[in-house]
N, C-alpha and C positions, 0 to 999 in steps of 0.2 A: 823304543828302548835303545836306540843307537848310541845314547850317551853312556851306556853301561861300560863300554870298553874305553878305559881311560889311559891305559899304558900299552906298550907293545905286548901283544899276545904271543907267548912262546909256544903255546899249545901243549896239551897233555901228552906225555909219552905213552908208548904202547906198554902194556903190562903183561907179565907172564901169565899164562892161563891159570897156574896154581894160585896166583894172587887174586885173580878175578873170582875164582871159586871160594877162596877164604873170605872175600868181601861179603859174600852172601850166604856162607855156610849156616850161620845161625838162623837164617830165614826158614830153614827146615823145621827147627823147633818152634819158632814163632807161629808158623802156619799150622803146625800140629795143634797148638793151643787154640788158634782161631777156628779151625775146623771142628775140634771137639765142642767148642762153644756153639758154632752155627748148626752143626748136625744134631746135637743133643739138647739144645736149649728148649725147643718145643716139647720134646719128650720129657725133659726134667720138669718143666713148669706144669704140663698136663698131669704128670705123676704127682706133683705137689698139690694139685687140685684146681689149677687155673682153667677157666672157661675158654674153649676154643675161640669164642667170639671176642675175647679180651686179649688174645695173644699179641695183637698189634701193639699194645701198650708196652709189653716187655721187650719187643723187638725194636722199639724206638731208642732204648737206652744205649746199645752199642754204637750205632752211628752218631748219636748225639755226643757221646764221649769222644769218639774219633774226630768229629768236626771241631771240637774245642781243643783237644790235646795236640793233634799233629801240627797245626800252625804254631802253637806255643813252643813245641819241641823244635820246630824248624827255626823259629825266630831266635830263640835263645842259644841254640847250638851254633848258629851263624856267628855268634859273639863269644862262644866258649873256646878256650884253649887251656886244657888241663892235662899235661903230658902224663902225670901220675895215674890218671884214670883212663888214659887211652888217647886223649886229644880233643877233638871237636864233637864228633857224633857218638863215640863209644861210651862216654859217661852215661848218656841217656839210655843206651842199650843195657848197661850194667844195672842201673836202678830199675828200669822197667822189667827186666828179667827177674830180679829178686822179688818184686811185689807180685808179679804174675804167678810165680811158683807158689807163694803162700795162698793166693786166692784159688788156684787150681786144686789145692788140697781141701780147702773149705767148701767150695761151691757144690760139688756133688753130694756132700753130706748135709745139704740144706734140710732134707726131710728126716734127719736122724737126731736132731737136737730137741725133740719133744715139743715143737711148736704147734703140731696138730694139723690134720688134713684140711686143705683149703683155707687155713687160717690166714689172717692178715699178716701175722708175724712170719709165718713160713714163706709166704709169697714176697713179703718185703725184704726178708733176708736174702732170698734167691735173687731178687732184683738188684740189691746192693752188691752182691757178689758178681753179677753179670756186669754191672757198671764198672766195678773196680778191675775186673779181668780185662775189660775192653780198654780202659784207661792205660793199664800197665802194658798190655799187648801192643797198643798203639805206640807207647813210648819205646818199646823194644823193636817194633817193625820199622818205624820211620827212619832210623839211622841207616838201615841197609839201602833203602831207596836213595837217600841223600849221598851216601858214600860212593855209589856208582856215578851219580851226577858230579861229585867232587873230583873223582880220581880216574875215570875211564873216558878215553877220547871217543869221538864220534864214530870212528871206524870199528871200535870194539864194543860200543854201547849196546848194539842189538844183540851181540853175543852175550854180554854181561846180563842184560835183562832176560835173555833166553835161559841162562843158567839160573837166575833168580826164579823164573817161572818153573823150571824143572825141580828145583829144591822145594819151592812152595807146594807144588803138586805132589811131590814125594811125601812131604809132611802130611798133606791132606789124605793121601792113601793110607798112611800109617794110622792117622787118627780115625779114619772112617771104618777101618776093619778091626780095630782093637776090641770093641764090644762084641763083635761077631766071633772073633777068635777066642775071647775069654768065655763066651757061652759054650763054644765047641769043646773047650778043654774042661768044662764042668763047673765054672762059676755060676752062681745063681743069677738068672736073667729076670726073675720076678722077685718082689719083696712085699712086705705088708703095705697096706694102703697108705699112700703118702710118703713112702720111702723109696729112694732111687736104688735100682738094682746094683748088685756088686759088679756086674759086667761094666757098667758105666763108671762107677766110682774108681775102680782099679785102672780103667783106661785113662782117667784124668791124672792119676798118680804117675803112670808111665809117661804121659805127655809132659808132666812137670819135670821129670828127670831128663827127658830128651831136650827140653828147652834149655836146661842148665848146661848140658854137655855141649850142644851145638853152638850156643852163644859163647861159651868159653873159648872155643876154637877161634871164632872171629875176634874176640876181645884180645886174645894173646898173640894171634898171628898177624893181625893187620896193623900197619903203621901209617897213620894218617899224615898228610902233608901239613907241615907247619904253616902259619899264616903267610910268611914271606914267600915260600915255595908255591903255595896255593895261588897267591896274587899274581906271581910271575907266570904260572901256567895258564891262568884264566885271563890275563891281560887287564887286571883291575888294580886299583890302588890298594895298598895293604890295609888302609883304614876303611875301605869301602863297606865291609860287612859290619863295622862298628857304628856306622851312621844310624841315627834314629830313623826308623821307617814307619810309614803310615800304610797299613794294609790296604786301605781303600785306594791310595795313590798307586801302590804296586799293582793292584788289580786293574786300574785304569790304563796302566802302561804295559800290561801283559801282552805278549804277542798274540796275533789272531788265532794261531794254532792252539793256544791255551784254551780259548773259548769254544772253538769248534769241537775239540776233543771232549771238553766238558759237556757239551750237548749230547754227544754219543754216550758218554759215561752215564748221564742221567737215565737214559732209557735202559741201559744194560743193568745198572745196579738196582733200578726199580724192579725189573723182572726177576733178578736173582734174589732179591729180598723175599719175594713170594715163594720162590723155590725153597729157601731155607725155612720159611715159616710153616709151609703147608705140605712139604714132602711126606713126612712121617704120617700125618693124618690122611693125606690123599691115598697113599699106598694102603693104609689100613682100611679105608672105605672101599676102594676099588678091588683089592685083591683078597683081603681077609674079611671084608664085609663087617667091620666093627668100628664103633666110635668110642668104645669104653677104654679109657687110657690105662685102667688097671687090669685089663684082660690079657690073657696069654697071647691072643692074636695081635693085639695092638703092640705088645712088646716085641713080638716076632717081626712085625712090620717095621718097627723102629730099628731093629738089627739089620733087616734087609735093606732099609734105606742107607745104613752104614756101608753095606756092600756096594750099593749103587753109587754112593758118594765116592767110594774107592775106585769103581769103574770110571766114573767121571774124571777123577784125578789122573788115573793111568792114561786115559785118552788125552787129557790135557798135557801130560808129560811127553807123550809121543808127538803130539801136534806141535808142542813148543819147540822141539828139535827141528821139525820141518820149517816152522816159521822163522827160526834163527838163520836158516840158510837162504831164505827168500831175499832177493836183491831189494834195496831201498825203493826202487821205482815201482815195485809191486805191493808196497805196504797196504795201500787202500783196498786193492783187490783181495788181498789175503784177509784183511780186517773184515770186509763186507761178507766174504764167504763164511768165515767163522761164525759171525753173528746170525746169518741167515740159516745156517744149519742148526744152530742152537735154538732158534725160534721153532723150527720143525720139531726138535726134541721136546720142547715145552708143550706144543700142541698134542703130541703123541701121548704124553702122560695122562691127559684127560681121557683118551679113548681106550687105553690098554688096561686089561684086567688080569693079565698073566704076569706073574712076578718076573719070569725070565725074559719076556719080551721087553720089559722095562730096561733091560741092559742096553739095548740099542738106543732108547730114549736118552739115557744118561751118557752114552758115548757122544751123541750129538751135542748135548749140553756141555760136555767136557771140551769139545772142540771150540765152542764159544768162549768158554772160560780161558782157554789158552790165549785166544786173541785179546781178551780183556786184560789179562795179566801182562802180555808182552808189548802190545802196540802203544797204548796211551803214554806210558812213561818214556818210551823211546822217542816218540814224536815231540812230547813236551820238553824234555831235557835238551834235545837237539835245538829246539827253538829258543831256549834261554841262554843268556850269558852266565858266567859264574857268579855274578853279583846277586846276593840274597837268594842263592839256590835253595837253601833249606826252607826259608820262609815261603818261597813260591811253591815248593813241593808240598809243604804243609797246607797252604791255601788250596792247592789243587786237590787235596784230599777231600775238600768239600764236595767235589764232583762225585765222590764215592758215598759220602755220608748223607748229603741232602736228599738224594733220591730215595734212600732207604727210609728216611724219616717221612718223606711225602707218601711213599708206598704204605708205610705202617698206618699213617693217619687216614689215608683213603680206604684202607681195608675195612674200617668201621662202616663205610658206605657200600663198598663193593662186595664185601662178603655176604651181607644179607641180600643184595641185588642178585648175586650168583647162587641163590638158593641155600645159603649156609653150608654148602658142600666144599670141602677143601680142595678136591680135585678140580673143581670149576675155576679156581683161581689160576690154574696153569694156562687156561685160555687167555686170561688177561695178560699174564706174563709173556705168552707167545706173541701177542699183538704188539706189546710194548717193545720187546726185543727186536721184532721185525722193523719197527720204526727206527731203532738204533742202527740197524744194518744200513738202511737207506741214508741215514744222516752221515755216514762215513764219507760220502761223496762231497760233503761240504768242507772237508778238511783240506787245507793247503799247507804242505810241509814247508817250514822255513828253518834257518840255522843261525845260531849265535845271536839271539835277541832281536831278530828282524820282525 
């Protein structure tokens, strides 16, 4: 990719810390939406009447949507310049936010429209809402990743993605604890068969409001570089991002770091797909000794998973601050350590039957999550030149989506092999995440499209 630099590269200027915060502030709201989706999806669908053996089908929808949407957003935003709507990336954030808010209001009410318990209509409506939420959330999420690549120099990029990790995990904490808090203050945590409890419904409403508020801060506070300024800072021709691009050709000329990080990502997101799919059921089996999704015990397990997801996110917040201060030469050691500790956390979930002991398990998983959020984008954006940045980051999202799809499809084989017990799937996740940890040593960091 040495041909990407066609003009003198002036280099991106250093940005005030306040600007770096505003670049990612809306990420808090977007991650709140994503975490509500990931932490409550299994609970919602089992409440609607989905068979645990069939959960994999529903969990294919979000990554499939992401794999299609993010490259498209990257491709077209590279060619967009609309100052009235914010510039290059911000118009997509605006539209994605508006659609996501509508879907977040509709989705938790899937069981309240009279479709019937375990009916095809109820499950189909829920699946449609999941797909739309993921499409819109991906539209809203991708601009934040791309704006850091567009506007932040290499010296500040680790800090910028560290802030993004902090805000993402803060949003995850908020999303995870909302149902638990609402149950504590007296909202109904159970409902008639096939209806989602009010604790979950109201949590989605609050998440929608937070998404609007935080995204508005970024939309109104961030000023993107115009095409001429962008080209000068990145050392590319002004018309470079207007060229017709072939995604296959771009992938063939991607730097080696793009592919080695993709391999690590495959193992990481494969493992976490099983955590999101089976956590609520595993906790219900091991701690509350129930598999009945309409029982009080199962709903309590669902709320406790929300608390554990918050613990995971708090651990990730703290860890992300530490990772942001680690010098570049120790990136791989930090990345490996995070993933290895996360694998230990996965293994422990299988063995533990005390709800409070699971706190330690999810702290370890949170450390892995901090590494997954912080390191890949830092390494990949440093390796890329500014040409086709959005398209490359959209394509790189395939390293997140594809393993989730593969994991969901393989679950139809692995779940019966593991005795049909959701807790057993954490053993699979632990092994796969450990493979990801050792794959880190294949990464060779490069800079500027090398």
